[in-house]
N, C-alpha and C positions, 0 to 999 in steps of 0.2 A: 501270121500274115494278116488274118482278118482283123485282129486288133490294131495292127499297124495302119492298115487302110482306113479303118474307122477313125483312128486318131487324126490321120491326115485330112480326112473329109471334114471332121469337126473343126479343124484348125484353118481350113481354107477361108471361111467368112472373116475370121479374125485378120488374116493376112490381107484380104481384100479391103477391109475397112481401114486398116492401118495405112496402106499405100494410098487409098483414096483420100483419107484425112490429111496425110502429109502433102499430097499434091495440091488439094484444093484449099487447105487451111491457110488463113492469113489474108485471103482475098475477099473482096465484096463486089463481084461483077454485077452488072445490071441484071435484074430478074423481072419476070413478068408472069401474068396469070394465063394458064392454059387449062380450061375446064375448071377443076376444083383444086388445082395444084399451082404452086409457085415454081417456076422452072428457070434455068439459066439460059444463056444465048444458044446453047446447043440442044435445048429441050430436055435437059436432065432435071428431074425433080430435086428441089433444094430442101435439105433437112436442117432444122434449126435446133441447136442445143445451147441454152443460155440461162439467163437469170434476170431478175428485176431488182431495182433498188431506187430509193428516193434520196435526193441530196438533202436530207434532213439530219442535222447534227444529233437531234434527240433520238430519232429512230435508229441511228447508227452508234448508239451507246456513248455519245459525246466524244467519239474518237478523233474528231477534227475541229474541236472548238477553237475560237469562238464560232457562233452560229451563222445564221443566214443574213449576213450583212456584208458591207464592203470589206471589213477586216477578215471575214471568213472565206472570201472567194478563193484565194490561193490555197488555203488549207483544204478546202473542199475538193478542188481539182487534183491536188496531190494525193488525197486519200483515194479518190476514184481511179487515179492512174495506177495505184498499187493493186486495186481490185482487178483492173483490166490485165495487169501483168500476171497476177496469180491465176486468173481464170483462163488465160490463153498460154499457159506454160506447158507446151507439148512434151517437154522432157519429163515432166512430172504427171503427165496424163490428163491435163485439162485442155479441152478443145472447144471452148465456148465460141459460138459465132453469132450470138444474138444478145442484145442488151435492151431491156425495156426500161426507159427513162421516164420517171414521174416528174411532172412539173410541180414540185413541192410548193404548196400554198404559202409556206412560211417565208419564202423569198418575195412574194408578190402581193402580200396583204396590204390593204390601204383603204381609203374612204372614197376613192373616185367612183362615180357612177357613169358608166359609158353606154352609149347608144348602140344597139345592135345593128342599126342601119347605116349610120354615117361614121361610127367608130370614135366619135369625139367625147371627151370628158365633159359632162354636163353639170358638175357640181357635186355636192355631198349631201343634199337633202332628199329624203324619200318622203313624198307627200302622201297624205292619207287618202283613203277611199272617199271620205266625206269631202275633203278639200277638192278632190278631183271632180266630184259630182257638182260642187258649187261653182267650180271654175275649171273647165276642161284643160286649159293650158298648163295646169300644174302636173298633169299626167303626160305631158309631151316633151320631147327633146326640143330645146330652144333653138336648135340649128336646123333640124329637118322635120320637126313637128310630128314625129312618130312616137308611139307609146314607149314608156320606160318602166322600170321597176317602181312599185309603190307599196305602201303599207296598208293592209286591210284594216277595217274597223276592229278586227279581232287582234290587231297588233302584229300579225304575221306578215312576212314579206312575200309578195307575189311578182311573178315575171309578167312581161307584157301580154302573155296569153292567158293570164289569170290562174296559172299553176303555182301552187305554193312552193317556195324554195327555202331551205334552212341549212344551217351548218355550212359544210364545204360546198354544197350545191348552190349556196347563195352567192353567185359570182359577181354581184354588184359590189362586193367588198374587195374585189381584186383591183390593183392599181395598174393601169395600162402603162404608166410611166415606168414603174418597177419591172413590169413584164418585158418591156422593150430593153431596159437596161441589163437585166440579168439573163435575158435570152442571149444577148451578145457576149456577156462576160462569163457566164456559167454554163448554160445549157448547150449552146452550140459548140463551145470548146469540149465539153464532156462527150458530146456526140461524135465530134471529130476524133477525139482520142480513142473512143471505142472503135470507130472505123479504121483508124491506123493500126489497131490491134486485130483487125480482121473480123470485126463484128458489125452486123447490120443493127440498126437502131429503130425501135418503135418508141415514139415520144407520146406519152399519155398526158392528156390535159389535166389541169389541177382540179382537186376536189372530186366529188362523187356526183352521180346523176340525181336529179330530182325524183320524187316518188312516182310522178307520172310523166311519160314521154309520148309525144305524138309527132307524126311526120310534119316537118315544117315548123316545129316549135322553136322557142328561143334557145 
């Protein structure tokens, strides 16, 4: 009898989790912060179980080539649809309710330099520190006259706050035109597809952070 009671007690959390998951799964109701927790409209804490991926053909083993271009849009969305199907297949025990979507830089690489203040493309030339010293206008946005990215005399790229940026953190190499285009045709459809499968979506910006970060920085 003791063994039977112990077995039933151990099984109760399993039954509770199963019924809770079946009842709540597949929905993405509004959530909000209370204290240090995210809670639903009834004040119940929300638990997330999920995964992250980047819509990069290369990082996904070339499974949906061609790559990050107009020809690859449909293949990319079809591939991720299969991922969402597999990770929310409750009959096979997968109950993902969170997807972290990376804005893969391969979709939005370009040579536009955009202004942090007015958001306009201001050309493709990064002026050097010396040029800016000799003529201040070279370091300004031609539309709103605020500072933009520039090349230091050491050949490195600096943001308007004088902080060095390189690699994926060098965001002046992003194309605002491509970002707008593929946000509409790739990223938002992927997010909606994840939502339709009962997953919340965190959208991570492209690239990585610069080495130094300060409050109010670029």
